[in-house]
Predicted model as a PDB file, atoms N, CA, C, CB and O in Angstrom, pLDDT in the B-factor column:
MODEL        1                                                                  
ATOM      1  N   LEU A   1     -56.836 136.615 -39.603  1.00 67.00           N  
ATOM      2  CA  LEU A   1     -55.735 137.084 -38.888  1.00 67.00           C  
ATOM      3  C   LEU A   1     -54.904 137.999 -39.764  1.00 67.00           C  
ATOM      4  CB  LEU A   1     -54.937 135.949 -38.367  1.00 67.00           C  
ATOM      5  O   LEU A   1     -54.410 139.019 -39.284  1.00 67.00           O  
ATOM      6  N   TYR A   2     -54.726 137.646 -41.101  1.00 69.00           N  
ATOM      7  CA  TYR A   2     -53.831 138.407 -42.059  1.00 69.00           C  
ATOM      8  C   TYR A   2     -54.529 139.832 -42.250  1.00 69.00           C  
ATOM      9  CB  TYR A   2     -53.656 137.579 -43.553  1.00 69.00           C  
ATOM     10  O   TYR A   2     -53.861 140.865 -42.301  1.00 69.00           O  
ATOM     11  N   LYS A   3     -55.860 139.811 -42.347  1.00 77.00           N  
ATOM     12  CA  LYS A   3     -56.538 141.205 -42.700  1.00 77.00           C  
ATOM     13  C   LYS A   3     -56.380 142.094 -41.259  1.00 77.00           C  
ATOM     14  CB  LYS A   3     -58.362 140.979 -43.199  1.00 77.00           C  
ATOM     15  O   LYS A   3     -56.156 143.305 -41.281  1.00 77.00           O  
ATOM     16  N   ARG A   4     -56.499 141.469 -40.253  1.00 81.00           N  
ATOM     17  CA  ARG A   4     -56.350 142.208 -38.971  1.00 81.00           C  
ATOM     18  C   ARG A   4     -54.998 142.771 -38.712  1.00 81.00           C  
ATOM     19  CB  ARG A   4     -56.686 141.335 -37.850  1.00 81.00           C  
ATOM     20  O   ARG A   4     -54.939 143.855 -38.132  1.00 81.00           O  
ATOM     21  N   ILE A   5     -53.858 142.139 -39.087  1.00 75.00           N  
ATOM     22  CA  ILE A   5     -52.523 142.707 -38.940  1.00 75.00           C  
ATOM     23  C   ILE A   5     -52.016 143.286 -40.136  1.00 75.00           C  
ATOM     24  CB  ILE A   5     -51.595 141.744 -38.493  1.00 75.00           C  
ATOM     25  O   ILE A   5     -50.827 143.604 -40.138  1.00 75.00           O  
ATOM     26  N   GLY A   6     -52.747 143.491 -41.217  1.00 79.00           N  
ATOM     27  CA  GLY A   6     -52.394 144.096 -42.587  1.00 79.00           C  
ATOM     28  C   GLY A   6     -51.372 143.472 -43.352  1.00 79.00           C  
ATOM     29  O   GLY A   6     -50.468 144.119 -43.880  1.00 79.00           O  
ATOM     30  N   VAL A   7     -51.481 142.244 -43.430  1.00 72.00           N  
ATOM     31  CA  VAL A   7     -50.586 141.448 -44.350  1.00 72.00           C  
ATOM     32  C   VAL A   7     -51.387 141.414 -45.683  1.00 72.00           C  
ATOM     33  CB  VAL A   7     -50.245 139.888 -43.762  1.00 72.00           C  
ATOM     34  O   VAL A   7     -52.539 140.982 -45.714  1.00 72.00           O  
ATOM     35  N   LYS A   8     -50.749 141.879 -46.770  1.00 74.00           N  
ATOM     36  CA  LYS A   8     -51.322 141.845 -48.067  1.00 74.00           C  
ATOM     37  C   LYS A   8     -50.999 140.544 -48.843  1.00 74.00           C  
ATOM     38  CB  LYS A   8     -50.853 143.033 -48.825  1.00 74.00           C  
ATOM     39  O   LYS A   8     -51.885 139.994 -49.498  1.00 74.00           O  
ATOM     40  N   HIS A   9     -49.798 140.066 -48.780  1.00 67.00           N  
ATOM     41  CA  HIS A   9     -49.437 138.819 -49.619  1.00 67.00           C  
ATOM     42  C   HIS A   9     -49.607 137.667 -48.650  1.00 67.00           C  
ATOM     43  CB  HIS A   9     -47.872 138.855 -50.255  1.00 67.00           C  
ATOM     44  O   HIS A   9     -48.888 137.513 -47.662  1.00 67.00           O  
ATOM     45  N   ARG A  10     -50.578 136.889 -48.988  1.00 72.00           N  
ATOM     46  CA  ARG A  10     -50.749 135.714 -47.951  1.00 72.00           C  
ATOM     47  C   ARG A  10     -50.407 134.350 -48.664  1.00 72.00           C  
ATOM     48  CB  ARG A  10     -52.344 135.650 -47.346  1.00 72.00           C  
ATOM     49  O   ARG A  10     -50.769 133.293 -48.146  1.00 72.00           O  
ATOM     50  N   LYS A  11     -49.792 134.371 -49.714  1.00 77.00           N  
ATOM     51  CA  LYS A  11     -49.505 133.054 -50.373  1.00 77.00           C  
ATOM     52  C   LYS A  11     -48.192 132.489 -49.850  1.00 77.00           C  
ATOM     53  CB  LYS A  11     -49.434 133.202 -51.944  1.00 77.00           C  
ATOM     54  O   LYS A  11     -47.285 133.271 -49.568  1.00 77.00           O  
ATOM     55  N   PHE A  12     -48.052 131.288 -49.716  1.00 75.00           N  
ATOM     56  CA  PHE A  12     -47.053 130.485 -49.222  1.00 75.00           C  
ATOM     57  C   PHE A  12     -45.715 130.937 -49.874  1.00 75.00           C  
ATOM     58  CB  PHE A  12     -47.384 129.019 -49.479  1.00 75.00           C  
ATOM     59  O   PHE A  12     -44.739 131.276 -49.205  1.00 75.00           O  
ATOM     60  N   HIS A  13     -45.743 130.919 -51.093  1.00 77.00           N  
ATOM     61  CA  HIS A  13     -44.549 131.212 -51.915  1.00 77.00           C  
ATOM     62  C   HIS A  13     -44.052 132.547 -51.587  1.00 77.00           C  
ATOM     63  CB  HIS A  13     -44.836 131.124 -53.403  1.00 77.00           C  
ATOM     64  O   HIS A  13     -42.827 132.664 -51.598  1.00 77.00           O  
ATOM     65  N   ALA A  14     -44.745 133.571 -51.299  1.00 79.00           N  
ATOM     66  CA  ALA A  14     -44.300 134.833 -50.897  1.00 79.00           C  
ATOM     67  C   ALA A  14     -43.397 134.725 -49.636  1.00 79.00           C  
ATOM     68  CB  ALA A  14     -45.488 135.723 -50.658  1.00 79.00           C  
ATOM     69  O   ALA A  14     -42.377 135.405 -49.523  1.00 79.00           O  
ATOM     70  N   TYR A  15     -43.776 133.925 -48.785  1.00 83.00           N  
ATOM     71  CA  TYR A  15     -42.824 133.769 -47.543  1.00 83.00           C  
ATOM     72  C   TYR A  15     -41.579 133.029 -47.891  1.00 83.00           C  
ATOM     73  CB  TYR A  15     -43.524 132.987 -46.351  1.00 83.00           C  
ATOM     74  O   TYR A  15     -40.526 133.314 -47.322  1.00 83.00           O  
ATOM     75  N   ARG A  16     -41.645 132.049 -48.838  1.00 86.00           N  
ATOM     76  CA  ARG A  16     -40.402 131.289 -49.137  1.00 86.00           C  
ATOM     77  C   ARG A  16     -39.453 132.260 -49.956  1.00 86.00           C  
ATOM     78  CB  ARG A  16     -40.740 129.903 -49.988  1.00 86.00           C  
ATOM     79  O   ARG A  16     -38.230 132.139 -49.891  1.00 86.00           O  
ATOM     80  N   ALA A  17     -40.090 133.255 -50.751  1.00 86.00           N  
ATOM     81  CA  ALA A  17     -39.277 134.178 -51.528  1.00 86.00           C  
ATOM     82  C   ALA A  17     -38.648 135.305 -50.493  1.00 86.00           C  
ATOM     83  CB  ALA A  17     -40.221 134.868 -52.725  1.00 86.00           C  
ATOM     84  O   ALA A  17     -37.507 135.738 -50.657  1.00 86.00           O  
ATOM     85  N   THR A  18     -39.416 135.692 -49.525  1.00 86.00           N  
ATOM     86  CA  THR A  18     -38.845 136.528 -48.545  1.00 86.00           C  
ATOM     87  C   THR A  18     -37.633 135.892 -47.744  1.00 86.00           C  
ATOM     88  CB  THR A  18     -39.930 136.921 -47.619  1.00 86.00           C  
ATOM     89  O   THR A  18     -36.611 136.516 -47.461  1.00 86.00           O  
ATOM     90  N   PHE A  19     -37.879 134.566 -47.416  1.00 90.00           N  
ATOM     91  CA  PHE A  19     -36.839 133.746 -46.798  1.00 90.00           C  
ATOM     92  C   PHE A  19     -35.519 133.662 -47.607  1.00 90.00           C  
ATOM     93  CB  PHE A  19     -37.377 132.360 -46.590  1.00 90.00           C  
ATOM     94  O   PHE A  19     -34.403 133.852 -47.124  1.00 90.00           O  
ATOM     95  N   ALA A  20     -35.793 133.348 -48.916  1.00 90.00           N  
ATOM     96  CA  ALA A  20     -34.602 133.267 -49.888  1.00 90.00           C  
ATOM     97  C   ALA A  20     -33.992 134.592 -50.062  1.00 90.00           C  
ATOM     98  CB  ALA A  20     -35.013 132.728 -51.293  1.00 90.00           C  
ATOM     99  O   ALA A  20     -32.763 134.630 -50.124  1.00 90.00           O  
ATOM    100  N   THR A  21     -34.667 135.696 -50.152  1.00 88.00           N  
ATOM    101  CA  THR A  21     -34.173 137.038 -50.363  1.00 88.00           C  
ATOM    102  C   THR A  21     -33.337 137.396 -49.186  1.00 88.00           C  
ATOM    103  CB  THR A  21     -35.309 138.049 -50.568  1.00 88.00           C  
ATOM    104  O   THR A  21     -32.221 137.890 -49.347  1.00 88.00           O  
ATOM    105  N   ASN A  22     -33.875 137.147 -47.921  1.00 90.00           N  
ATOM    106  CA  ASN A  22     -33.152 137.614 -46.782  1.00 90.00           C  
ATOM    107  C   ASN A  22     -31.829 136.806 -46.574  1.00 90.00           C  
ATOM    108  CB  ASN A  22     -34.048 137.527 -45.548  1.00 90.00           C  
ATOM    109  O   ASN A  22     -30.844 137.338 -46.064  1.00 90.00           O  
ATOM    110  N   LEU A  23     -31.841 135.458 -47.001  1.00 91.00           N  
ATOM    111  CA  LEU A  23     -30.621 134.688 -46.928  1.00 91.00           C  
ATOM    112  C   LEU A  23     -29.653 135.315 -47.952  1.00 91.00           C  
ATOM    113  CB  LEU A  23     -30.884 133.141 -47.215  1.00 91.00           C  
ATOM    114  O   LEU A  23     -28.477 135.448 -47.615  1.00 91.00           O  
ATOM    115  N   ALA A  24     -30.035 135.692 -49.116  1.00 87.00           N  
ATOM    116  CA  ALA A  24     -29.179 136.356 -50.018  1.00 87.00           C  
ATOM    117  C   ALA A  24     -28.552 137.623 -49.433  1.00 87.00           C  
ATOM    118  CB  ALA A  24     -29.923 136.669 -51.236  1.00 87.00           C  
ATOM    119  O   ALA A  24     -27.341 137.838 -49.486  1.00 87.00           O  
ATOM    120  N   ARG A  25     -29.429 138.438 -48.880  1.00 85.00           N  
ATOM    121  CA  ARG A  25     -28.839 139.677 -48.283  1.00 85.00           C  
ATOM    122  C   ARG A  25     -27.943 139.479 -47.143  1.00 85.00           C  
ATOM    123  CB  ARG A  25     -29.880 140.569 -47.845  1.00 85.00           C  
ATOM    124  O   ARG A  25     -27.122 140.337 -46.819  1.00 85.00           O  
ATOM    125  N   ALA A  26     -28.091 138.280 -46.478  1.00 90.00           N  
ATOM    126  CA  ALA A  26     -27.208 137.988 -45.363  1.00 90.00           C  
ATOM    127  C   ALA A  26     -25.900 137.331 -45.912  1.00 90.00           C  
ATOM    128  CB  ALA A  26     -27.934 137.046 -44.317  1.00 90.00           C  
ATOM    129  O   ALA A  26     -25.065 136.997 -45.071  1.00 90.00           O  
ATOM    130  N   GLY A  27     -25.633 137.108 -47.245  1.00 86.00           N  
ATOM    131  CA  GLY A  27     -24.425 136.640 -47.850  1.00 86.00           C  
ATOM    132  C   GLY A  27     -24.414 135.135 -47.941  1.00 86.00           C  
ATOM    133  O   GLY A  27     -23.363 134.551 -48.204  1.00 86.00           O  
ATOM    134  N   VAL A  28     -25.637 134.431 -47.714  1.00 91.00           N  
ATOM    135  CA  VAL A  28     -25.610 132.972 -47.908  1.00 91.00           C  
ATOM    136  C   VAL A  28     -25.477 132.518 -49.290  1.00 91.00           C  
ATOM    137  CB  VAL A  28     -26.790 132.381 -47.377  1.00 91.00           C  
ATOM    138  O   VAL A  28     -26.238 132.981 -50.140  1.00 91.00           O  
ATOM    139  N   PRO A  29     -24.567 131.638 -49.605  1.00 91.00           N  
ATOM    140  CA  PRO A  29     -24.356 131.257 -51.079  1.00 91.00           C  
ATOM    141  C   PRO A  29     -25.791 130.759 -51.527  1.00 91.00           C  
ATOM    142  CB  PRO A  29     -23.132 130.023 -51.296  1.00 91.00           C  
ATOM    143  O   PRO A  29     -26.646 130.302 -50.768  1.00 91.00           O  
ATOM    144  N   ILE A  30     -25.892 130.919 -52.805  1.00 90.00           N  
ATOM    145  CA  ILE A  30     -27.159 130.590 -53.620  1.00 90.00           C  
ATOM    146  C   ILE A  30     -27.312 129.103 -53.441  1.00 90.00           C  
ATOM    147  CB  ILE A  30     -27.055 131.003 -55.249  1.00 90.00           C  
ATOM    148  O   ILE A  30     -28.429 128.634 -53.223  1.00 90.00           O  
ATOM    149  N   GLU A  31     -26.276 128.361 -53.520  1.00 93.00           N  
ATOM    150  CA  GLU A  31     -26.355 126.903 -53.547  1.00 93.00           C  
ATOM    151  C   GLU A  31     -26.948 126.462 -52.123  1.00 93.00           C  
ATOM    152  CB  GLU A  31     -24.862 126.239 -53.848  1.00 93.00           C  
ATOM    153  O   GLU A  31     -27.779 125.556 -52.065  1.00 93.00           O  
ATOM    154  N   GLN A  32     -26.530 127.080 -51.065  1.00 95.00           N  
ATOM    155  CA  GLN A  32     -27.080 126.739 -49.774  1.00 95.00           C  
ATOM    156  C   GLN A  32     -28.476 127.167 -49.703  1.00 95.00           C  
ATOM    157  CB  GLN A  32     -26.302 127.340 -48.665  1.00 95.00           C  
ATOM    158  O   GLN A  32     -29.245 126.381 -49.151  1.00 95.00           O  
ATOM    159  N   THR A  33     -28.965 128.299 -50.170  1.00 93.00           N  
ATOM    160  CA  THR A  33     -30.310 128.711 -50.241  1.00 93.00           C  
ATOM    161  C   THR A  33     -31.129 127.732 -51.020  1.00 93.00           C  
ATOM    162  CB  THR A  33     -30.404 130.053 -50.824  1.00 93.00           C  
ATOM    163  O   THR A  33     -32.228 127.382 -50.590  1.00 93.00           O  
ATOM    164  N   ALA A  34     -30.670 127.292 -52.093  1.00 94.00           N  
ATOM    165  CA  ALA A  34     -31.446 126.310 -52.919  1.00 94.00           C  
ATOM    166  C   ALA A  34     -31.625 124.988 -52.285  1.00 94.00           C  
ATOM    167  CB  ALA A  34     -30.791 126.093 -54.227  1.00 94.00           C  
ATOM    168  O   ALA A  34     -32.621 124.301 -52.512  1.00 94.00           O  
ATOM    169  N   LYS A  35     -30.592 124.591 -51.425  1.00 96.00           N  
ATOM    170  CA  LYS A  35     -30.666 123.424 -50.585  1.00 96.00           C  
ATOM    171  C   LYS A  35     -31.749 123.475 -49.630  1.00 96.00           C  
ATOM    172  CB  LYS A  35     -29.448 123.221 -49.886  1.00 96.00           C  
ATOM    173  O   LYS A  35     -32.576 122.567 -49.549  1.00 96.00           O  
ATOM    174  N   LEU A  36     -31.774 124.712 -48.762  1.00 95.00           N  
ATOM    175  CA  LEU A  36     -32.684 124.938 -47.829  1.00 95.00           C  
ATOM    176  C   LEU A  36     -34.113 124.984 -48.257  1.00 95.00           C  
ATOM    177  CB  LEU A  36     -32.346 126.046 -47.231  1.00 95.00           C  
ATOM    178  O   LEU A  36     -35.030 124.642 -47.511  1.00 95.00           O  
ATOM    179  N   LEU A  37     -34.288 125.432 -49.524  1.00 93.00           N  
ATOM    180  CA  LEU A  37     -35.679 125.461 -50.102  1.00 93.00           C  
ATOM    181  C   LEU A  37     -36.065 124.007 -50.701  1.00 93.00           C  
ATOM    182  CB  LEU A  37     -35.759 126.619 -51.293  1.00 93.00           C  
ATOM    183  O   LEU A  37     -37.235 123.745 -50.981  1.00 93.00           O  
ATOM    184  N   GLY A  38     -35.136 123.184 -50.860  1.00 94.00           N  
ATOM    185  CA  GLY A  38     -35.417 121.931 -51.387  1.00 94.00           C  
ATOM    186  C   GLY A  38     -35.325 121.791 -52.867  1.00 94.00           C  
ATOM    187  O   GLY A  38     -35.860 120.873 -53.489  1.00 94.00           O  
ATOM    188  N   HIS A  39     -34.598 122.775 -53.415  1.00 93.00           N  
ATOM    189  CA  HIS A  39     -34.346 122.867 -54.949  1.00 93.00           C  
ATOM    190  C   HIS A  39     -33.199 121.947 -55.374  1.00 93.00           C  
ATOM    191  CB  HIS A  39     -33.977 124.380 -55.394  1.00 93.00           C  
ATOM    192  O   HIS A  39     -32.161 121.853 -54.719  1.00 93.00           O  
ATOM    193  N   GLY A  40     -33.451 121.238 -56.565  1.00 92.00           N  
ATOM    194  CA  GLY A  40     -32.413 120.446 -56.974  1.00 92.00           C  
ATOM    195  C   GLY A  40     -31.573 121.275 -57.922  1.00 92.00           C  
ATOM    196  O   GLY A  40     -30.441 120.882 -58.204  1.00 92.00           O  
ATOM    197  N   ASP A  41     -32.048 122.384 -58.425  1.00 92.00           N  
ATOM    198  CA  ASP A  41     -31.483 123.147 -59.502  1.00 92.00           C  
ATOM    199  C   ASP A  41     -31.499 124.594 -58.898  1.00 92.00           C  
ATOM    200  CB  ASP A  41     -32.330 122.987 -60.923  1.00 92.00           C  
ATOM    201  O   ASP A  41     -32.568 125.073 -58.518  1.00 92.00           O  
ATOM    202  N   ILE A  42     -30.284 125.320 -58.802  1.00 90.00           N  
ATOM    203  CA  ILE A  42     -30.260 126.709 -58.306  1.00 90.00           C  
ATOM    204  C   ILE A  42     -31.024 127.633 -59.264  1.00 90.00           C  
ATOM    205  CB  ILE A  42     -28.791 127.206 -58.136  1.00 90.00           C  
ATOM    206  O   ILE A  42     -31.451 128.714 -58.858  1.00 90.00           O  
ATOM    207  N   GLU A  43     -31.205 127.223 -60.539  1.00 91.00           N  
ATOM    208  CA  GLU A  43     -31.774 128.192 -61.488  1.00 91.00           C  
ATOM    209  C   GLU A  43     -33.240 128.526 -61.004  1.00 91.00           C  
ATOM    210  CB  GLU A  43     -31.763 127.590 -63.006  1.00 91.00           C  
ATOM    211  O   GLU A  43     -33.741 129.626 -61.234  1.00 91.00           O  
ATOM    212  N   VAL A  44     -33.902 127.532 -60.326  1.00 90.00           N  
ATOM    213  CA  VAL A  44     -35.247 127.766 -59.813  1.00 90.00           C  
ATOM    214  C   VAL A  44     -35.194 128.873 -58.701  1.00 90.00           C  
ATOM    215  CB  VAL A  44     -35.860 126.413 -59.248  1.00 90.00           C  
ATOM    216  O   VAL A  44     -35.971 129.825 -58.625  1.00 90.00           O  
ATOM    217  N   THR A  45     -34.180 128.605 -57.873  1.00 90.00           N  
ATOM    218  CA  THR A  45     -34.094 129.504 -56.674  1.00 90.00           C  
ATOM    219  C   THR A  45     -33.670 130.920 -57.237  1.00 90.00           C  
ATOM    220  CB  THR A  45     -32.990 128.925 -55.539  1.00 90.00           C  
ATOM    221  O   THR A  45     -34.146 131.906 -56.672  1.00 90.00           O  
ATOM    222  N   VAL A  46     -32.903 131.078 -58.193  1.00 86.00           N  
ATOM    223  CA  VAL A  46     -32.503 132.313 -58.710  1.00 86.00           C  
ATOM    224  C   VAL A  46     -33.648 133.026 -59.397  1.00 86.00           C  
ATOM    225  CB  VAL A  46     -31.378 132.124 -59.624  1.00 86.00           C  
ATOM    226  O   VAL A  46     -33.924 134.187 -59.094  1.00 86.00           O  
ATOM    227  N   ARG A  47     -34.272 132.399 -60.250  1.00 87.00           N  
ATOM    228  CA  ARG A  47     -35.308 132.852 -61.010  1.00 87.00           C  
ATOM    229  C   ARG A  47     -36.722 133.256 -60.299  1.00 87.00           C  
ATOM    230  CB  ARG A  47     -35.498 131.834 -61.956  1.00 87.00           C  
ATOM    231  O   ARG A  47     -37.378 134.229 -60.670  1.00 87.00           O  
ATOM    232  N   TYR A  48     -37.079 132.466 -59.325  1.00 85.00           N  
ATOM    233  CA  TYR A  48     -38.289 132.536 -58.741  1.00 85.00           C  
ATOM    234  C   TYR A  48     -38.213 133.041 -57.182  1.00 85.00           C  
ATOM    235  CB  TYR A  48     -38.909 131.176 -58.893  1.00 85.00           C  
ATOM    236  O   TYR A  48     -39.203 133.585 -56.691  1.00 85.00           O  
ATOM    237  N   TYR A  49     -37.221 132.882 -56.545  1.00 83.00           N  
ATOM    238  CA  TYR A  49     -37.254 133.072 -55.153  1.00 83.00           C  
ATOM    239  C   TYR A  49     -36.398 134.171 -54.659  1.00 83.00           C  
ATOM    240  CB  TYR A  49     -36.899 131.882 -54.514  1.00 83.00           C  
ATOM    241  O   TYR A  49     -36.837 134.857 -53.736  1.00 83.00           O  
ATOM    242  N   VAL A  50     -35.219 134.430 -55.160  1.00 83.00           N  
ATOM    243  CA  VAL A  50     -34.299 135.575 -54.645  1.00 83.00           C  
ATOM    244  C   VAL A  50     -34.510 136.791 -55.454  1.00 83.00           C  
ATOM    245  CB  VAL A  50     -32.760 135.198 -54.708  1.00 83.00           C  
ATOM    246  O   VAL A  50     -34.307 136.781 -56.668  1.00 83.00           O  
ATOM    247  N   HIS A  51     -34.901 137.816 -54.830  1.00 79.00           N  
ATOM    248  CA  HIS A  51     -35.097 139.141 -55.423  1.00 79.00           C  
ATOM    249  C   HIS A  51     -34.160 140.123 -54.889  1.00 79.00           C  
ATOM    250  CB  HIS A  51     -36.466 139.626 -55.214  1.00 79.00           C  
ATOM    251  O   HIS A  51     -34.137 140.412 -53.693  1.00 79.00           O  
ATOM    252  N   VAL A  52     -33.354 140.661 -55.797  1.00 75.00           N  
ATOM    253  CA  VAL A  52     -32.211 141.554 -55.394  1.00 75.00           C  
ATOM    254  C   VAL A  52     -32.479 142.933 -55.897  1.00 75.00           C  
ATOM    255  CB  VAL A  52     -30.830 141.044 -55.951  1.00 75.00           C  
ATOM    256  O   VAL A  52     -32.701 143.135 -57.091  1.00 75.00           O  
ATOM    257  N   SER A  53     -32.463 143.862 -55.026  1.00 75.00           N  
ATOM    258  CA  SER A  53     -32.841 145.327 -55.411  1.00 75.00           C  
ATOM    259  C   SER A  53     -31.792 145.813 -56.367  1.00 75.00           C  
ATOM    260  CB  SER A  53     -32.914 146.342 -54.110  1.00 75.00           C  
ATOM    261  O   SER A  53     -30.722 145.217 -56.492  1.00 75.00           O  
ATOM    262  N   ALA A  54     -32.094 146.876 -57.029  1.00 76.00           N  
ATOM    263  CA  ALA A  54     -31.188 147.541 -57.928  1.00 76.00           C  
ATOM    264  C   ALA A  54     -29.994 148.176 -57.113  1.00 76.00           C  
ATOM    265  CB  ALA A  54     -31.969 148.632 -58.753  1.00 76.00           C  
ATOM    266  O   ALA A  54     -28.871 148.223 -57.616  1.00 76.00           O  
ATOM    267  N   GLU A  55     -30.227 148.621 -55.958  1.00 80.00           N  
ATOM    268  CA  GLU A  55     -29.100 149.186 -55.056  1.00 80.00           C  
ATOM    269  C   GLU A  55     -28.084 148.185 -54.757  1.00 80.00           C  
ATOM    270  CB  GLU A  55     -29.635 149.710 -53.714  1.00 80.00           C  
ATOM    271  O   GLU A  55     -26.877 148.417 -54.827  1.00 80.00           O  
ATOM    272  N   ARG A  56     -28.664 146.916 -54.376  1.00 76.00           N  
ATOM    273  CA  ARG A  56     -27.677 145.875 -53.971  1.00 76.00           C  
ATOM    274  C   ARG A  56     -26.888 145.406 -55.116  1.00 76.00           C  
ATOM    275  CB  ARG A  56     -28.349 144.693 -53.332  1.00 76.00           C  
ATOM    276  O   ARG A  56     -25.731 145.032 -54.926  1.00 76.00           O  
ATOM    277  N   GLN A  57     -27.461 145.392 -56.402  1.00 76.00           N  
ATOM    278  CA  GLN A  57     -26.864 145.099 -57.542  1.00 76.00           C  
ATOM    279  C   GLN A  57     -25.766 146.011 -57.863  1.00 76.00           C  
ATOM    280  CB  GLN A  57     -27.780 145.057 -58.521  1.00 76.00           C  
ATOM    281  O   GLN A  57     -24.678 145.541 -58.199  1.00 76.00           O  
ATOM    282  N   ALA A  58     -25.964 147.350 -57.784  1.00 80.00           N  
ATOM    283  CA  ALA A  58     -25.060 148.421 -57.927  1.00 80.00           C  
ATOM    284  C   ALA A  58     -23.944 148.275 -56.932  1.00 80.00           C  
ATOM    285  CB  ALA A  58     -25.758 149.726 -57.773  1.00 80.00           C  
ATOM    286  O   ALA A  58     -22.789 148.399 -57.339  1.00 80.00           O  
ATOM    287  N   SER A  59     -24.175 148.027 -55.687  1.00 80.00           N  
ATOM    288  CA  SER A  59     -23.221 147.804 -54.758  1.00 80.00           C  
ATOM    289  C   SER A  59     -22.277 146.603 -55.019  1.00 80.00           C  
ATOM    290  CB  SER A  59     -23.874 147.671 -53.544  1.00 80.00           C  
ATOM    291  O   SER A  59     -21.085 146.611 -54.715  1.00 80.00           O  
ATOM    292  N   ALA A  60     -22.884 145.631 -55.577  1.00 77.00           N  
ATOM    293  CA  ALA A  60     -21.971 144.485 -55.912  1.00 77.00           C  
ATOM    294  C   ALA A  60     -21.042 144.801 -57.059  1.00 77.00           C  
ATOM    295  CB  ALA A  60     -22.782 143.234 -56.271  1.00 77.00           C  
ATOM    296  O   ALA A  60     -19.912 144.315 -57.076  1.00 77.00           O  
ATOM    297  N   VAL A  61     -21.464 145.579 -57.997  1.00 81.00           N  
ATOM    298  CA  VAL A  61     -20.591 146.053 -59.072  1.00 81.00           C  
ATOM    299  C   VAL A  61     -19.443 146.925 -58.585  1.00 81.00           C  
ATOM    300  CB  VAL A  61     -21.397 146.818 -60.073  1.00 81.00           C  
ATOM    301  O   VAL A  61     -18.313 146.865 -59.068  1.00 81.00           O  
ATOM    302  N   GLU A  62     -19.804 147.743 -57.594  1.00 83.00           N  
ATOM    303  CA  GLU A  62     -18.893 148.758 -57.161  1.00 83.00           C  
ATOM    304  C   GLU A  62     -17.755 147.945 -56.458  1.00 83.00           C  
ATOM    305  CB  GLU A  62     -19.612 149.858 -56.189  1.00 83.00           C  
ATOM    306  O   GLU A  62     -16.576 148.283 -56.574  1.00 83.00           O  
ATOM    307  N   LYS A  63     -18.169 146.815 -55.696  1.00 80.00           N  
ATOM    308  CA  LYS A  63     -17.120 146.075 -54.958  1.00 80.00           C  
ATOM    309  C   LYS A  63     -16.226 145.493 -56.040  1.00 80.00           C  
ATOM    310  CB  LYS A  63     -17.724 144.924 -53.985  1.00 80.00           C  
ATOM    311  O   LYS A  63     -15.013 145.581 -55.854  1.00 80.00           O  
ATOM    312  N   ILE A  64     -16.666 144.915 -57.132  1.00 78.00           N  
ATOM    313  CA  ILE A  64     -15.814 144.255 -58.077  1.00 78.00           C  
ATOM    314  C   ILE A  64     -14.952 145.486 -58.730  1.00 78.00           C  
ATOM    315  CB  ILE A  64     -16.724 143.364 -59.203  1.00 78.00           C  
ATOM    316  O   ILE A  64     -13.754 145.358 -58.983  1.00 78.00           O  
ATOM    317  N   ALA A  65     -15.555 146.482 -58.934  1.00 76.00           N  
ATOM    318  CA  ALA A  65     -14.728 147.655 -59.638  1.00 76.00           C  
ATOM    319  C   ALA A  65     -13.651 148.137 -58.736  1.00 76.00           C  
ATOM    320  CB  ALA A  65     -15.654 148.935 -60.021  1.00 76.00           C  
ATOM    321  O   ALA A  65     -12.562 148.450 -59.217  1.00 76.00           O  
ATOM    322  N   SER A  66     -13.882 148.219 -57.463  1.00 74.00           N  
ATOM    323  CA  SER A  66     -12.735 148.623 -56.570  1.00 74.00           C  
ATOM    324  C   SER A  66     -11.675 147.608 -56.417  1.00 74.00           C  
ATOM    325  CB  SER A  66     -13.221 148.952 -55.217  1.00 74.00           C  
ATOM    326  O   SER A  66     -10.506 147.950 -56.235  1.00 74.00           O  
ATOM    327  N   PHE A  67     -12.075 146.245 -56.490  1.00 69.00           N  
ATOM    328  CA  PHE A  67     -11.138 145.142 -56.349  1.00 69.00           C  
ATOM    329  C   PHE A  67     -10.237 145.256 -57.643  1.00 69.00           C  
ATOM    330  CB  PHE A  67     -11.916 143.673 -56.211  1.00 69.00           C  
ATOM    331  O   PHE A  67      -9.011 145.255 -57.535  1.00 69.00           O  
ATOM    332  N   THR A  68     -10.814 145.345 -58.766  1.00 60.00           N  
ATOM    333  CA  THR A  68     -10.040 145.392 -59.963  1.00 60.00           C  
ATOM    334  C   THR A  68      -9.092 146.595 -60.005  1.00 60.00           C  
ATOM    335  CB  THR A  68     -10.951 145.411 -61.136  1.00 60.00           C  
ATOM    336  O   THR A  68      -7.950 146.445 -60.440  1.00 60.00           O  
ATOM    337  N   LEU A  69      -9.538 147.814 -59.557  1.00 60.00           N  
ATOM    338  CA  LEU A  69      -8.771 148.895 -59.694  1.00 60.00           C  
ATOM    339  C   LEU A  69      -7.564 148.850 -58.507  1.00 60.00           C  
ATOM    340  CB  LEU A  69      -9.732 150.160 -59.634  1.00 60.00           C  
ATOM    341  O   LEU A  69      -6.544 149.513 -58.696  1.00 60.00           O  
ATOM    342  N   ASP A  70      -7.698 148.146 -57.432  1.00 58.00           N  
ATOM    343  CA  ASP A  70      -6.700 147.890 -56.458  1.00 58.00           C  
ATOM    344  C   ASP A  70      -5.606 146.951 -56.965  1.00 58.00           C  
ATOM    345  CB  ASP A  70      -7.333 147.337 -55.248  1.00 58.00           C  
ATOM    346  O   ASP A  70      -4.429 147.028 -56.610  1.00 58.00           O  
ATOM    347  N   ALA A  71      -6.074 146.100 -57.783  1.00 59.00           N  
ATOM    348  CA  ALA A  71      -5.103 145.097 -58.225  1.00 59.00           C  
ATOM    349  C   ALA A  71      -4.254 145.638 -59.431  1.00 59.00           C  
ATOM    350  CB  ALA A  71      -5.855 143.772 -58.625  1.00 59.00           C  
ATOM    351  O   ALA A  71      -3.290 145.003 -59.859  1.00 59.00           O  
ATOM    352  N   ILE A  72      -4.624 146.745 -59.917  1.00 58.00           N  
ATOM    353  CA  ILE A  72      -3.652 147.274 -61.103  1.00 58.00           C  
ATOM    354  C   ILE A  72      -2.489 148.063 -60.465  1.00 58.00           C  
ATOM    355  CB  ILE A  72      -4.471 148.313 -62.211  1.00 58.00           C  
ATOM    356  O   ILE A  72      -1.619 148.563 -61.177  1.00 58.00           O  
TER     357      ILE A  72                                                      
ENDMDL                                                                          
END                                                                             
């Protein structure tokens, strides 16, 4: 089935990582994501499951910068 529909990554953890990454993109707190994945330590979730693009990281920093400048 995977070959027929063109899915390259067929390992179970790839789907868990996609799930966790999509939760992060939706703004779900990392603590909640860790709980949904059954992790007792959020470090496991952060290190191995949530993948944040460089663009999203830059966007986060821009939000902080604008907040800081507005407060001055």
